[in-house]
BATOR-308920 format. One line per field, with one value per residue: residue number from 0; x negated, y, z of N, C-alpha, C in turn; residue in three letters. Coordinates in steps of 0.2 Angstrom, whole numbers. Last residue first. Layout:
N
zadren: (NUM_...) $
n_xx: (X_...) $
n_yy: (Y_...) $
n_zz: (Z_...) $
ca_xx: (X_...) $
ca_yy: (Y_...) $
ca_zz: (Z_...) $
c_xx: (X_...) $
c_yy: (Y_...) $
c_zz: (Z_...) $
roti: (ALA_...) $
END
This chain:
205
zadren: (204_203_202_201_200_199_198_197_196_195_194_193_192_191_190_189_188_187_186_185_184_183_182_181_180_179_178_177_176_175_174_173_172_171_170_169_168_167_166_165_164_163_162_161_160_159_158_157_156_155_154_153_152_151_150_149_148_147_146_145_144_143_142_141_140_139_138_137_136_135_134_133_132_131_130_129_128_127_126_125_124_123_122_121_120_119_118_117_116_115_114_113_112_111_110_109_108_107_106_105_104_103_102_101_100_99_98_97_96_95_94_93_92_91_90_89_88_87_86_85_84_83_82_81_80_79_78_77_76_75_74_73_72_71_70_69_68_67_66_65_64_63_62_61_60_59_58_57_56_55_54_53_52_51_50_49_48_47_46_45_44_43_42_41_40_39_38_37_36_35_34_33_32_31_30_29_28_27_26_25_24_23_22_21_20_19_18_17_16_15_14_13_12_11_10_9_8_7_6_5_4_3_2_1_0) $
n_xx: (-495_-486_-483_-495_-496_-485_-489_-499_-492_-484_-494_-499_-488_-486_-498_-504_-519_-529_-540_-552_-554_-546_-554_-565_-560_-555_-561_-552_-543_-527_-520_-521_-527_-537_-546_-551_-564_-569_-572_-582_-593_-600_-611_-617_-622_-631_-641_-642_-640_-635_-644_-660_-668_-669_-672_-668_-666_-666_-657_-645_-645_-642_-630_-617_-603_-600_-607_-601_-585_-574_-563_-548_-533_-524_-516_-522_-518_-505_-505_-510_-501_-490_-494_-495_-481_-475_-479_-473_-460_-459_-460_-448_-434_-418_-403_-398_-406_-405_-412_-424_-435_-445_-444_-435_-441_-452_-453_-456_-458_-461_-459_-470_-465_-454_-461_-469_-459_-453_-464_-465_-452_-452_-462_-457_-445_-451_-457_-449_-437_-421_-413_-419_-421_-431_-437_-435_-427_-433_-430_-438_-438_-433_-431_-422_-431_-435_-423_-421_-432_-430_-417_-420_-429_-420_-410_-416_-420_-408_-403_-412_-409_-395_-391_-377_-365_-357_-345_-348_-355_-353_-370_-384_-388_-400_-407_-417_-417_-419_-421_-411_-406_-392_-382_-369_-372_-381_-372_-363_-373_-377_-365_-365_-376_-372_-361_-367_-374_-364_-359_-370_-369_-357_-361_-371_-362) $
n_yy: (660_653_643_636_631_623_613_607_602_592_584_578_572_563_555_555_558_556_565_562_549_542_543_537_524_521_532_544_549_553_567_581_585_575_576_565_565_570_583_582_578_587_594_584_576_585_586_574_568_556_547_542_527_513_516_533_546_546_537_543_555_550_545_551_550_564_567_559_554_547_551_545_555_564_556_557_570_568_559_568_578_571_567_580_584_574_578_591_587_579_590_597_590_593_583_578_570_557_559_572_582_589_589_594_592_594_598_589_572_559_548_548_557_550_540_546_551_539_533_543_543_529_529_539_533_522_528_544_556_550_543_538_542_556_562_571_574_583_593_595_605_597_589_579_569_573_572_558_553_559_554_540_540_546_537_525_530_534_521_515_523_519_503_497_492_501_513_527_543_556_562_561_573_579_591_603_620_633_651_657_657_666_667_661_650_644_639_631_621_616_611_600_593_589_581_571_565_560_550_542_537_530_520_513_508) $
n_zz: (574_581_571_571_584_584_575_583_594_587_582_594_598_587_588_605_614_623_626_622_626_617_606_609_611_598_585_574_566_565_556_554_543_531_518_505_493_481_483_493_486_477_483_491_480_474_484_497_509_505_499_501_496_493_476_470_467_452_449_454_446_434_436_440_438_436_424_415_422_428_442_448_454_459_466_479_482_484_495_505_505_509_522_528_527_535_548_548_548_559_568_566_558_554_549_538_530_536_548_544_534_529_515_506_489_476_459_449_449_444_451_460_470_475_480_490_498_502_510_520_526_530_540_549_553_560_571_572_575_571_562_546_533_528_512_497_481_467_452_437_421_405_394_394_397_410_416_416_423_436_439_440_452_461_462_467_479_485_487_496_507_510_502_494_493_487_489_477_481_485_483_480_467_455_444_435_435_423_419_405_392_396_408_405_398_406_416_409_406_419_423_414_418_430_427_419_429_437_427_427_440_439_430_437_447) $
ca_xx: (-498_-489_-478_-493_-501_-485_-484_-501_-497_-481_-490_-504_-491_-481_-496_-502_-513_-525_-533_-549_-558_-545_-547_-565_-563_-551_-560_-557_-549_-532_-521_-518_-527_-531_-547_-546_-561_-567_-567_-575_-590_-595_-606_-614_-617_-626_-637_-644_-643_-631_-639_-654_-667_-671_-671_-672_-666_-670_-664_-647_-647_-649_-635_-623_-607_-598_-608_-608_-589_-580_-566_-555_-537_-530_-514_-522_-526_-507_-502_-514_-508_-490_-492_-500_-486_-474_-481_-480_-463_-458_-465_-455_-439_-424_-408_-393_-405_-403_-405_-422_-428_-445_-450_-432_-439_-450_-452_-459_-454_-463_-454_-470_-471_-453_-456_-472_-463_-449_-461_-471_-455_-447_-463_-463_-445_-446_-461_-451_-444_-426_-410_-419_-415_-430_-436_-439_-428_-431_-431_-434_-441_-432_-436_-420_-428_-440_-426_-416_-431_-436_-418_-416_-431_-427_-409_-413_-425_-413_-399_-411_-415_-397_-394_-384_-369_-359_-349_-344_-356_-348_-363_-380_-388_-394_-407_-412_-420_-414_-423_-413_-413_-395_-388_-369_-367_-384_-378_-361_-370_-382_-368_-359_-376_-378_-360_-362_-378_-368_-355_-368_-375_-358_-356_-373_-368) $
ca_yy: (664_658_647_639_636_628_617_610_607_598_588_582_577_567_559_552_561_550_566_568_555_542_546_544_527_521_525_542_544_551_559_578_589_577_577_570_563_563_581_585_574_583_598_590_574_582_592_576_575_561_551_545_534_515_511_526_544_551_536_536_555_553_540_553_544_560_571_558_558_544_553_545_549_566_558_550_568_573_557_562_580_574_562_575_588_574_571_590_591_576_584_600_589_594_586_581_577_558_558_565_580_588_585_590_596_589_601_596_578_565_550_544_559_557_538_542_556_544_530_541_549_532_525_540_539_521_524_538_555_553_549_537_540_550_563_567_575_577_593_592_603_602_594_585_568_572_578_562_551_560_561_542_538_549_544_525_527_539_525_512_524_526_507_500_488_495_508_522_536_553_563_555_571_575_588_597_614_629_644_658_656_662_670_667_655_647_643_637_625_620_617_605_596_593_587_576_568_565_556_545_541_535_524_517_512) $
ca_zz: (569_584_573_565_582_588_573_576_595_591_577_589_602_589_582_599_611_621_629_619_629_625_606_608_616_604_588_580_563_570_557_560_549_535_525_508_500_481_478_495_490_475_478_494_485_470_482_490_509_509_495_505_497_500_482_470_474_456_447_456_454_435_435_443_439_442_430_416_418_426_435_449_451_455_460_475_481_479_488_503_503_503_517_528_524_528_545_549_543_553_568_565_563_552_554_543_529_529_548_546_535_536_518_512_494_481_466_449_451_440_447_454_466_472_475_485_495_498_504_516_523_525_534_546_549_554_566_575_572_575_565_553_535_532_519_501_489_470_460_441_427_411_394_392_391_405_416_413_417_432_439_435_445_460_460_460_475_484_483_489_504_508_508_493_496_483_493_480_478_481_485_481_474_456_451_435_437_426_421_412_393_391_407_409_395_400_418_412_401_414_427_414_411_430_431_416_424_440_429_421_437_444_428_432_449) $
c_xx: (-493_-492_-481_-488_-499_-490_-483_-495_-499_-486_-487_-500_-495_-484_-491_-500_-511_-518_-528_-542_-555_-548_-544_-558_-564_-554_-557_-556_-554_-537_-527_-519_-525_-532_-541_-546_-556_-563_-565_-570_-583_-591_-600_-609_-613_-620_-631_-639_-644_-633_-635_-650_-661_-670_-673_-670_-670_-671_-668_-655_-649_-651_-642_-629_-614_-601_-606_-610_-596_-584_-572_-558_-544_-534_-520_-521_-526_-515_-505_-512_-512_-497_-493_-500_-493_-479_-480_-483_-470_-461_-465_-460_-446_-429_-414_-397_-401_-401_-402_-415_-428_-438_-449_-438_-436_-448_-449_-459_-459_-460_-455_-465_-471_-459_-455_-467_-467_-453_-457_-468_-461_-449_-458_-464_-451_-446_-457_-455_-448_-433_-415_-417_-414_-423_-435_-438_-432_-432_-429_-436_-436_-436_-435_-425_-425_-437_-431_-420_-427_-435_-424_-416_-427_-429_-415_-412_-422_-418_-404_-408_-415_-404_-395_-386_-376_-364_-350_-348_-352_-349_-358_-373_-383_-394_-400_-413_-415_-418_-418_-416_-416_-403_-392_-376_-368_-379_-380_-367_-367_-379_-373_-362_-370_-378_-366_-361_-373_-372_-359_-364_-374_-364_-356_-368_-370) $
c_yy: (668_663_654_644_639_633_623_615_611_604_593_587_582_573_564_557_557_553_561_569_561_548_547_547_535_525_526_535_542_547_558_570_586_581_580_570_568_561_574_584_576_579_594_594_580_580_590_582_578_568_557_549_536_523_514_522_538_548_540_535_549_554_543_548_545_554_567_561_556_547_549_546_550_561_561_552_562_571_562_559_574_576_565_570_584_578_571_583_591_580_580_595_592_594_588_585_581_565_559_565_573_585_584_586_591_593_595_599_584_572_556_545_555_559_545_541_552_549_535_538_547_538_528_536_541_527_523_534_549_552_553_544_540_548_556_568_570_577_586_592_599_600_599_591_575_572_578_569_556_558_562_550_540_547_547_532_528_536_531_517_521_527_514_504_491_491_502_517_531_546_559_556_564_573_585_594_609_623_640_651_657_663_665_671_661_651_647_642_631_624_620_612_602_597_592_582_573_569_562_551_545_540_531_522_516) $
c_zz: (565_579_577_567_576_586_578_574_588_592_581_584_598_593_584_593_605_618_627_621_627_628_613_608_615_609_595_582_568_566_561_561_555_541_528_515_501_488_478_489_492_480_477_489_489_475_478_488_502_509_499_500_500_501_488_476_474_464_451_455_456_442_436_442_441_443_436_423_419_421_434_442_452_451_455_468_477_477_483_496_501_501_510_522_523_524_537_546_543_547_562_564_561_558_552_548_533_528_541_546_539_539_526_515_500_487_470_456_451_442_442_449_459_467_471_479_489_495_499_509_518_522_529_540_546_550_559_569_576_572_570_557_543_533_522_508_491_477_462_448_432_417_399_392_389_398_410_411_413_425_434_434_439_453_458_457_467_479_480_484_497_504_505_499_496_486_488_484_481_478_481_483_474_463_452_442_438_429_424_414_400_392_402_408_399_397_412_414_403_409_422_417_410_423_430_420_420_434_433_422_431_442_433_429_443) $
roti: (LYS_VAL_LEU_LEU_CYS_GLN_ILE_TYR_GLU_GLN_ALA_ARG_ALA_TYR_PHE_ASP_LYS_SER_GLY_GLU_MET_GLU_TRP_ASN_LEU_TYR_ASN_ARG_ARG_ASN_LEU_LEU_LYS_PRO_PHE_TYR_LEU_LEU_GLN_ARG_PHE_HIS_GLN_VAL_THR_HIS_GLU_HIS_SER_PHE_TYR_ASN_GLY_GLY_PRO_GLY_VAL_GLU_ALA_ILE_VAL_ASN_LEU_ALA_LEU_ASP_GLU_GLU_SER_PHE_ARG_ILE_GLY_ASN_GLN_TYR_HIS_ARG_ILE_THR_GLY_ALA_ALA_GLU_ASN_ALA_LEU_ALA_LEU_MET_ALA_TRP_SER_ILE_THR_LYS_GLY_ALA_GLU_VAL_ALA_GLY_LEU_GLY_HIS_ILE_ILE_ASN_ALA_GLY_SER_LEU_SER_ALA_ARG_LEU_LEU_SER_PHE_GLY_ALA_GLU_MET_GLY_SER_GLN_GLN_ASP_PHE_ILE_PRO_SER_ILE_ALA_GLY_ALA_PRO_VAL_ALA_VAL_PRO_LEU_GLY_TYR_TYR_ASP_ALA_ALA_LEU_GLY_SER_CYS_ILE_ALA_LEU_VAL_GLN_GLN_ILE_GLN_GLY_PRO_LEU_LEU_GLY_GLN_ASN_PRO_LEU_GLY_ALA_ASP_ALA_ILE_GLY_TYR_ILE_PHE_PRO_ALA_GLY_LYS_ALA_VAL_LEU_GLN_HIS_LEU_THR_LEU_ALA_ALA_LEU_VAL_GLN_ARG_ASN_LEU_ASN_VAL_LEU_TRP_ALA_PHE_MET) $
END
């Protein structure tokens, strides 16, 4: 496995050498793929996990930006592909990727699904929001606001809340946050149906 990774790294460095001989100083993005891996009992998702981690470490060592794939192994848009897309996006994000590609891919990149692209966009937005972390500055802690509002007061209408709540919350476009009755009254649409409608609206624009 690691011998295979070393050879992949050599190929990238060989390409970088030729690239710089032709155009010295031109931008270059590090990236390795799972082509040619000998059968060692690893599932495709596990392979991508190793590749993402190693790509991030190698690119950081060489001081290069890195591109890491994200997508699903499942051949169709279903619960499995949704889980795989979420995990692959998180994995790519944690690897330090500068570019994450293949967001709408299913069947290990052989097929592109519009619904998967919509789902991956939601997942990417959520992960990016998590990466912002939580700040603990004096302004964020708002101790003066707590003292001003006091016991029994209302923070929702306070100017500080209005100015800051959007920075702490993520507002997805497609995820259902309704209870069952409200969801039923709005047409009982599952994620696939909402994603298809959303994509159609984007394509019309």
